[in-house]
C-alpha positions as CSV (number, residue, x, y, z in Angstrom):
1,M,-73.7,196.2,-33.2
2,K,-72.3,193.5,-31.0
3,P,-71.0,190.4,-32.7
4,T,-73.3,187.4,-32.6
5,K,-72.3,183.8,-32.0
6,T,-74.2,180.6,-32.8
7,I,-74.8,178.4,-29.9
8,H,-76.4,175.0,-29.6
9,I,-78.8,174.1,-26.8
10,A,-80.2,170.7,-25.8
11,L,-83.8,170.6,-24.4
12,G,-85.4,167.7,-22.6
13,S,-88.6,167.0,-20.7
14,N,-90.2,163.9,-19.1
15,K,-92.9,165.4,-16.9
16,G,-96.4,166.7,-17.6
17,N,-97.1,168.1,-21.1
18,K,-93.6,167.5,-22.4
19,L,-94.2,169.0,-25.8
20,Q,-95.6,172.2,-24.3
21,Y,-92.6,172.5,-22.0
22,L,-90.2,172.2,-25.0
23,Q,-92.2,174.8,-26.9
24,S,-92.4,177.2,-24.0
25,A,-88.6,176.9,-23.4
26,I,-87.9,177.8,-27.1
27,D,-90.3,180.7,-26.9
28,A,-88.5,182.0,-23.8
29,I,-85.1,181.5,-25.3
30,F,-86.1,183.5,-28.4
31,E,-87.5,186.3,-26.1
32,R,-84.5,186.5,-23.8
33,I,-81.4,185.1,-25.5
34,G,-81.5,185.4,-29.2
35,A,-82.9,184.4,-32.6
36,V,-83.7,180.7,-33.0
37,K,-82.2,179.7,-36.3
38,K,-82.8,176.0,-36.4
39,I,-84.9,173.5,-34.5
40,S,-84.4,169.7,-34.6
41,K,-87.1,167.0,-34.8
42,V,-88.4,165.8,-31.4
43,Y,-87.2,162.4,-30.2
44,K,-88.5,160.1,-27.6
45,T,-85.9,158.3,-25.5
46,P,-86.0,156.3,-22.2
47,A,-84.9,158.1,-19.0
48,F,-81.1,158.1,-18.8
49,G,-79.4,157.0,-15.6
50,F,-82.6,156.6,-13.5
51,E,-86.1,155.1,-13.6
52,G,-88.7,157.5,-15.0
53,D,-91.0,158.4,-17.8
54,D,-89.7,158.7,-21.4
55,F,-88.1,162.0,-22.4
56,F,-88.9,164.2,-25.3
57,N,-85.6,165.6,-26.5
58,A,-84.7,168.3,-29.1
59,C,-81.8,170.7,-30.0
60,I,-81.8,174.2,-31.3
61,A,-79.3,176.6,-32.8
62,V,-79.5,180.2,-31.5
63,E,-77.7,183.4,-32.5
64,T,-76.9,185.5,-29.5
65,E,-74.9,188.6,-28.5
66,L,-74.6,187.4,-24.9
67,R,-71.6,185.7,-23.3
68,P,-71.8,182.1,-22.0
69,K,-72.3,182.9,-18.3
70,S,-75.2,185.2,-19.2
71,V,-76.8,182.6,-21.3
72,L,-76.4,180.0,-18.5
73,K,-78.1,182.3,-16.0
74,L,-81.0,183.0,-18.3
75,L,-81.5,179.3,-19.1
76,Q,-81.6,178.6,-15.4
77,E,-84.2,181.3,-14.9
78,I,-86.3,179.9,-17.8
79,E,-86.1,176.4,-16.1
80,L,-87.4,177.8,-12.8
81,K,-90.1,179.8,-14.5
82,L,-91.3,176.7,-16.3
83,G,-91.6,174.9,-12.9
84,R,-88.4,173.0,-12.6
85,A,-87.8,172.4,-8.9
86,A,-84.4,172.2,-7.2
87,K,-82.8,168.7,-7.3
88,T,-83.6,166.4,-4.4
89,T,-80.9,163.9,-5.1
90,S,-77.3,164.0,-6.4
91,G,-78.1,161.9,-9.5
92,Y,-80.5,162.2,-12.4
93,E,-84.2,162.7,-11.9
94,S,-87.4,163.6,-13.7
95,R,-87.9,167.2,-14.7
96,E,-90.3,169.5,-16.4
97,I,-87.5,171.0,-18.5
98,D,-83.8,170.6,-18.8
99,L,-81.7,173.1,-20.8
100,D,-78.0,172.6,-21.5
101,I,-75.5,174.6,-23.5
102,L,-73.8,172.1,-25.8
103,F,-71.6,174.4,-27.9
104,F,-70.9,178.1,-27.9
105,E,-69.6,178.4,-31.4
106,D,-66.0,177.1,-31.2
107,E,-65.3,178.4,-27.7
108,I,-63.7,176.2,-25.0
109,L,-64.5,177.1,-21.4
110,E,-63.9,175.2,-18.2
111,E,-65.2,176.8,-15.0
112,K,-66.8,175.5,-11.8
113,N,-70.4,175.8,-13.0
114,L,-70.0,175.8,-16.8
115,I,-68.0,173.6,-19.1
116,I,-68.2,174.2,-22.9
117,P,-68.5,172.1,-25.0
118,H,-70.7,170.0,-22.7
119,P,-68.5,167.1,-21.6
120,Q,-71.1,164.4,-22.2
121,I,-72.1,165.2,-25.8
122,Q,-70.2,162.4,-27.4
123,H,-71.7,159.8,-25.0
124,R,-75.4,160.5,-25.5
125,T,-77.5,159.4,-28.5
126,F,-80.4,161.5,-27.3
127,V,-78.2,164.6,-27.8
128,L,-76.3,163.6,-30.9
129,Q,-79.4,162.5,-32.9
130,P,-81.2,165.8,-32.7
131,L,-77.9,167.7,-33.1
132,L,-77.4,165.8,-36.4
133,D,-80.6,167.4,-37.7
134,I,-79.3,170.9,-37.3
135,A,-75.5,170.7,-37.2
136,K,-74.4,167.5,-39.0
137,D,-71.0,169.0,-40.2
138,F,-70.2,171.0,-37.1
139,K,-66.9,169.9,-35.6
140,H,-66.6,169.5,-31.8
141,P,-63.9,172.1,-31.0
142,V,-62.1,169.7,-28.5
143,L,-62.5,166.4,-30.3
144,N,-62.2,167.9,-33.8
145,T,-64.8,165.5,-35.0
146,S,-68.1,166.2,-36.8
147,I,-71.5,165.5,-35.1
148,E,-72.2,162.9,-37.8
149,A,-69.0,161.1,-37.0
150,L,-69.5,161.3,-33.2
151,L,-73.0,159.7,-33.6
152,G,-71.4,156.9,-35.6
153,Q,-68.9,156.3,-32.9
154,C,-71.2,156.6,-29.9
155,I,-71.6,153.4,-27.9
156,D,-74.9,154.5,-26.3
157,N,-77.4,152.1,-27.8
158,S,-80.5,153.6,-26.0
159,E,-83.7,153.3,-28.0
160,I,-84.5,156.6,-29.8
161,E,-87.7,157.3,-31.7
162,H,-88.7,160.3,-33.8
163,V,-92.0,161.7,-32.6
164,N,-94.2,163.0,-35.4
165,I,-94.8,166.4,-33.9
166,W,-93.0,169.7,-34.7
167,L,-91.8,172.5,-32.5
168,K,-92.5,176.0,-33.9
169,N,-90.0,178.8,-34.4
170,P,-91.2,181.9,-32.4
171,R,-89.8,184.3,-35.0
172,K,-92.6,183.3,-37.4
173,V,-94.9,185.4,-35.3
174,Y,-93.1,188.3,-36.9
175,T,-94.0,188.1,-40.5
176,F,-92.5,190.1,-43.4
177,N,-94.2,188.0,-46.0
178,N,-96.3,190.9,-47.1
179,Y,-93.3,192.9,-48.3
180,N,-90.7,192.8,-51.0
181,Y,-89.0,195.9,-49.9
182,L,-88.9,197.5,-46.4
183,A,-87.2,200.9,-45.8
184,I,-86.0,201.9,-42.3
185,E,-85.7,205.7,-42.0
186,G,-84.9,208.2,-39.2
187,N,-82.8,211.1,-38.1
188,I,-79.1,211.0,-37.6
189,G,-78.5,208.6,-34.8
190,A,-82.0,207.1,-34.7
191,G,-80.7,203.5,-35.1
192,K,-81.9,202.8,-38.7
193,T,-78.7,201.0,-39.7
194,S,-78.7,198.9,-36.5
195,L,-82.3,197.9,-37.0
196,A,-81.9,197.1,-40.7
197,N,-78.9,194.9,-39.8
198,K,-80.8,193.0,-37.2
199,I,-83.8,192.4,-39.4
200,S,-81.6,191.3,-42.2
201,K,-79.9,188.7,-40.0
202,D,-83.0,187.4,-38.2
203,F,-85.3,187.2,-41.2
204,N,-83.1,186.4,-44.2
205,A,-83.4,189.7,-45.9
206,K,-81.1,191.3,-48.5
207,L,-79.4,194.2,-46.8
208,I,-79.0,197.6,-48.5
209,L,-76.9,200.1,-46.5
210,E,-76.3,203.7,-47.4
211,R,-72.6,204.3,-48.3
212,F,-72.4,207.6,-46.5
213,A,-69.0,206.8,-44.9
214,D,-67.4,206.9,-48.4
215,N,-68.6,210.4,-49.1
216,P,-65.6,212.8,-49.0
217,F,-67.9,215.8,-48.8
218,L,-69.6,214.9,-45.6
219,P,-66.9,215.9,-43.1
220,K,-66.4,219.1,-45.1
221,F,-70.1,219.9,-45.0
222,Y,-70.2,219.6,-41.2
223,K,-67.2,222.1,-41.0
224,E,-68.5,224.5,-43.7
225,P,-72.2,223.8,-44.4
226,E,-72.9,226.8,-46.6
227,R,-69.9,226.1,-48.8
228,Y,-70.4,222.3,-49.3
229,A,-74.2,221.8,-48.9
230,F,-75.0,221.7,-52.6
231,T,-72.0,219.6,-53.5
232,L,-72.8,217.1,-50.8
233,E,-76.4,216.8,-51.8
234,M,-75.6,216.3,-55.4
235,S,-73.0,213.6,-54.6
236,F,-75.6,211.8,-52.4
237,L,-78.2,212.1,-55.2
238,A,-75.9,210.4,-57.7
239,D,-74.6,207.7,-55.2
240,R,-78.1,206.8,-53.8
241,Y,-79.5,206.5,-57.3
242,Q,-76.7,204.2,-58.4
243,Q,-76.9,202.1,-55.3
244,I,-80.7,201.7,-55.0
245,S,-81.3,201.1,-58.7
246,D,-78.6,198.4,-58.8
247,D,-79.7,196.7,-55.6
248,L,-83.4,196.7,-56.3
249,S,-82.9,195.4,-59.8
250,Q,-80.7,192.5,-58.7
251,L,-83.0,189.7,-57.5
252,D,-81.5,187.4,-54.8
253,L,-83.2,184.1,-55.0
254,F,-81.8,183.1,-51.6
255,K,-83.3,186.1,-49.7
256,D,-87.0,186.5,-48.7
257,F,-87.2,190.3,-49.1
258,M,-85.0,193.5,-49.1
259,V,-84.4,195.9,-46.2
260,S,-82.6,199.2,-46.5
261,D,-81.5,201.8,-43.9
262,Y,-82.7,204.7,-46.1
263,D,-85.2,205.7,-48.6
264,V,-84.3,207.8,-51.6
265,N,-86.6,210.6,-50.5
266,K,-84.1,211.5,-47.7
267,S,-82.2,213.4,-50.4
268,L,-85.2,215.7,-50.8
269,I,-85.7,216.0,-47.1
270,F,-82.1,216.9,-46.2
271,S,-81.6,219.2,-49.1
272,K,-84.6,221.3,-48.1
273,V,-83.0,221.9,-44.8
274,T,-79.4,222.4,-46.0
275,L,-79.8,224.4,-49.2
276,P,-80.9,228.0,-49.9
277,E,-84.3,228.3,-51.6
278,D,-83.1,228.8,-55.1
279,E,-80.6,225.9,-55.0
280,F,-83.3,223.7,-53.4
281,R,-85.7,224.4,-56.3
282,L,-83.0,223.4,-58.8
283,Y,-82.1,220.3,-56.8
284,R,-85.7,219.3,-56.5
285,K,-86.1,219.3,-60.4
286,L,-83.1,217.1,-60.7
287,F,-84.3,214.8,-57.9
288,Y,-87.6,214.1,-59.6
289,Q,-86.0,213.5,-63.0
290,V,-83.6,211.0,-61.4
291,Y,-86.0,209.2,-59.1
292,K,-89.2,209.0,-61.2
293,D,-88.7,205.4,-62.0
294,I,-87.2,204.1,-58.7
295,A,-89.3,201.4,-56.9
296,K,-91.0,202.6,-53.7
297,P,-90.8,200.6,-50.5
298,D,-93.8,198.4,-49.5
299,L,-93.4,199.7,-46.0
300,Y,-91.6,202.9,-44.8
301,V,-90.7,202.7,-41.1
302,Y,-89.7,206.0,-39.5
303,L,-87.9,205.7,-36.2
304,Y,-88.6,208.8,-34.2
305,Q,-86.2,209.8,-31.4
306,N,-86.2,213.0,-29.4
307,T,-83.2,215.3,-29.8
308,E,-81.7,214.4,-26.5
309,R,-81.6,210.8,-27.4
310,L,-80.2,211.5,-30.8
311,Q,-77.4,213.5,-29.4
312,A,-76.6,210.7,-26.9
313,N,-76.5,208.2,-29.7
314,I,-74.3,210.4,-31.9
315,K,-71.9,210.9,-29.1
316,K,-71.8,207.2,-28.3
317,R,-70.8,206.2,-31.8
318,G,-68.0,208.7,-31.8
319,R,-67.8,209.9,-35.4
320,N,-65.5,212.9,-35.3
321,Y,-67.2,214.8,-38.1
322,E,-70.6,214.5,-36.2
323,K,-69.4,215.9,-32.9
324,D,-70.6,219.5,-33.6
325,I,-74.1,218.7,-34.9
326,K,-76.4,221.2,-33.3
327,D,-79.8,220.5,-31.7
328,D,-81.6,222.9,-34.1
329,Y,-80.2,221.0,-37.1
330,L,-81.6,217.7,-35.8
331,E,-84.9,219.3,-35.0
332,K,-85.2,220.7,-38.5
333,I,-84.4,217.2,-40.0
334,N,-87.1,215.6,-37.8
335,T,-89.6,218.3,-38.8
336,G,-88.6,217.8,-42.5
337,Y,-89.2,214.1,-42.3
338,L,-92.6,214.4,-40.5
339,E,-93.8,217.1,-43.0
340,F,-92.8,214.9,-45.9
341,L,-94.5,211.9,-44.5
342,K,-97.7,213.8,-44.0
343,S,-97.7,214.8,-47.6
344,Q,-97.5,211.2,-48.8
345,P,-101.0,209.7,-48.4
346,D,-100.3,206.9,-50.8
347,M,-97.2,205.7,-49.0
348,N,-97.5,202.9,-46.4
349,V,-95.8,204.6,-43.4
350,K,-95.3,203.5,-39.8
351,I,-93.9,206.1,-37.4
352,I,-92.6,204.6,-34.3
353,D,-91.4,206.6,-31.3
354,V,-88.3,204.8,-29.9
355,S,-87.1,207.6,-27.6
356,D,-87.5,205.5,-24.5
357,K,-86.3,202.3,-26.1
358,D,-82.9,200.8,-26.7
359,F,-83.5,198.0,-29.2
360,V,-79.8,197.5,-29.8
361,K,-79.0,196.8,-26.1
362,H,-82.3,195.3,-24.9
363,R,-83.8,192.3,-26.8
364,A,-87.2,193.0,-25.2
365,D,-87.2,196.5,-26.9
366,Y,-86.2,194.9,-30.2
367,L,-89.0,192.4,-30.1
368,W,-91.5,195.2,-29.1
369,L,-90.3,197.1,-32.2
370,L,-90.7,194.1,-34.4
371,G,-94.3,193.8,-33.0
372,E,-95.0,197.4,-34.0
373,I,-93.7,196.8,-37.5
374,N,-95.6,193.5,-37.7
375,E,-98.9,195.3,-36.9
376,S,-98.4,197.2,-40.2
377,S,-97.8,194.0,-42.1
378,V,-101.1,192.5,-40.7
379,S,-103.1,195.6,-41.3
380,S,-101.9,196.1,-44.8
381,K,-103.0,192.6,-46.0
């Protein structure tokens, strides 16, 4: 996954349905730029530097994987889509929507069309006041002064009034309130860890990740599967039991739910493919003894990808011990998962084909996938 950065964006409108313009801009930023983490109150202020109707102003904090120039380009596209026309004068003028990057974490950038931090922040009460709501202690990376201190020092005495209306966070459309525990499953290279990570960050979930990278038998298994299959599956059995029982039993009061990138039943699915029949029967007895009391996920999401896409993903992530994985092995694993899921009528399962999606690279695909999962949440109520 790409690293994310928290950026702060100022929004303003003084034409038409000002509140709707602000809300539409936030919705578009969520769809195209990143997760909206915080939204300030809305403030009414007089037009600054020209005669015009009062402005509605707000600020938001957004997490994005994009770089500053890409964010600027998208903000300009959002402005145009919402009806902002090209400027007719060299000075300030009324506009349906105005979107400005204030901070890009602690980055300092000075180019022809983009200066970060925004050079006028410290001079504008209508920017500092809403920023105070969401970033009181954030320090201006050039001035090395907090937003709270900057507001106290600001000589702009323009009248500013809190408007008793609230902007909505678009992420609340995607609700996970119906779940305590969500499991993301899929074949090797399906993207389950990436999705679990993204959901955890965007929706305040406790993250449970499989510790496969620490398993010393995994590289050996890929080189000599017949020799190391039983040892590998037994080691996974013990490790998954310890991890999942510990994590599920430890309540985190600061998280809304739990999301994992595996379900314990994967031990049974993989062992059926990798072990001879007699060893699998023994393994299955041990499995049911170990896992009989483990909590089941409220929703089991299976990410289906065709073999071609799986191989492309495996190659892209470049793990040396995975380079010789054969198509037929991946196909057997896929078949094993699907057969298992068909045999679980009491399990709340959502199978989603993401073969033609790239939810890591394309935010639109990620939001589509959240929508598919959200359908399960709504239908299960």
